[in-house]
C-alpha positions as MATLAB code, in Angstrom:
seq = 'XXXXXXXXXXXXXXXXXXXXXXXXXXXXXXXXXXXXXXXXXXXXXXXXXXXXXXXXXXXXX';
ca = [
     -87.724  -16.975   20.079;
     -86.940  -19.825   22.451;
     -86.153  -22.032   19.449;
     -83.558  -19.564   18.176;
     -82.009  -19.312   21.623;
     -81.841  -23.094   21.845;
     -80.097  -23.260   18.461;
     -77.536  -20.741   19.717;
     -77.006  -22.840   22.854;
     -76.571  -25.954   20.740;
     -73.937  -24.242   18.585;
     -72.196  -22.978   21.718;
     -71.986  -26.550   22.998;
     -70.600  -27.720   19.646;
     -67.950  -25.002   19.590;
     -67.070  -25.765   23.206;
     -66.373  -29.359   22.232;
     -64.462  -28.394   19.099;
     -62.002  -26.007   20.733;
     -60.631  -28.753   22.951;
     -59.960  -31.142   20.064;
     -56.236  -31.623   19.345;
     -56.674  -31.279   15.570;
     -58.438  -27.938   16.023;
     -55.825  -26.681   18.471;
     -53.082  -27.515   15.989;
     -54.851  -25.513   13.245;
     -54.284  -21.997   14.558;
     -56.520  -20.283   12.013;
     -59.485  -22.504   12.834;
     -58.764  -22.359   16.552;
     -58.749  -18.546   16.562;
     -61.969  -18.481   14.565;
     -63.693  -20.909   16.925;
     -62.519  -19.173   20.081;
     -63.891  -15.882   18.753;
     -67.186  -17.575   17.963;
     -67.150  -19.161   21.425;
     -66.681  -15.767   23.053;
     -69.528  -14.237   21.031;
     -71.859  -17.150   21.692;
     -71.027  -17.216   25.396;
     -72.493  -13.743   25.809;
     -75.694  -14.821   24.056;
     -75.936  -18.020   26.092;
     -75.598  -16.027   29.308;
     -78.385  -13.690   28.152;
     -80.477  -16.748   27.244;
     -80.038  -18.111   30.747;
     -81.103  -14.798   32.290;
     -84.112  -14.591   29.978;
     -85.258  -18.112   30.842;
     -84.843  -17.469   34.572;
     -86.892  -14.274   34.354;
     -89.525  -15.995   32.237;
     -89.817  -18.811   34.780;
     -90.069  -16.311   37.639;
     -92.919  -14.527   35.878;
     -94.737  -17.793   35.238;
     -94.424  -18.768   38.908;
     -95.720  -15.402   40.150;
];
């Protein structure tokens, strides 16, 4: 499960880098697609962060 979450985080980082590229910004269709993907991935990355924090708290207890 952690591996899948890490893959999602990696893709989120890639998309984050892509949406600030001038060539992507100039291609409106691609830009809209990537910003939607970014928004969807952001929610998952936030849940991943919460999961990892809770997991670490349980391991420390």
